[in-house]
N, C-alpha and C positions, 0 to 999 in steps of 0.2 A: 485572583488566585490562578496560578499556572500549574498544569499537571503534565506528566509524561505517561505515555501508554506504550506497551509493548504487546504485539500480536504475533503469534506463531501459528503457522499452518503449512500443510503440504500442498504443493501445486505442481502437477506434472510439467507445466511449461513455465517454470519459475523464472528462467532467464528472460523470456519474452515479457513477462509481467513487470520485471524491473525496468525495462525500456518504456513500458506504458506509463508507469507511475512516476518515473524520474522527472520528466518535464513539468509535471503538475504539482510538485511537492513544496515549492516555495521555501526550500531549505529547512522545513520543519520535519520532513520524513527522511529517515535513513533506512536502508534495507541491507540485510545480509542474506545471500542466497548460497546454499550449499546443496547441490544436487536438486532434489525436489522440495527441500525444506526452506521455508522463507521466514525470516524474522523482520518485522516492520516495527520501527521505533518512531514514535511521534513525540516530539519534545517541545517544551515551552508553549504548550497549548492552553489557551484560556479555557477554563472549565465550561463556560457558556458555549464554547465552540466544539466541544467534544463530540456531540452527536453529529454535527455537520461534517466534520473532518472524517469521522469513521464512515459515515454514509458516502462521502465522496470516494473514499478508499474502496469501498465495496463496489461502487459503480465503475471505478477504474478497472477493478478485477473483472467485472462482468464484460466491459467493453473489450478488454484484452482477450478474454476467452472468445468473444464473438468474432473479433478480427482474426484471431488465430484460426478459428474453425472455417472462416471464409477463404483463407489462403489456399 
């Protein structure tokens, strides 16, 4: 069974976040960024992989914030 997930959140450095996530998405993740608002869509995801993919996304966000703050 495959599922699709959409996550919306506000991130002050949304444009930078897009650069962090894009190389790691395996064409399963698409992002729309408008100002500080981010919409992440994950498609064709196996239900058994849902937790891992969302966990990876959260880690990418954390890494992006860490790198941004170190610049």
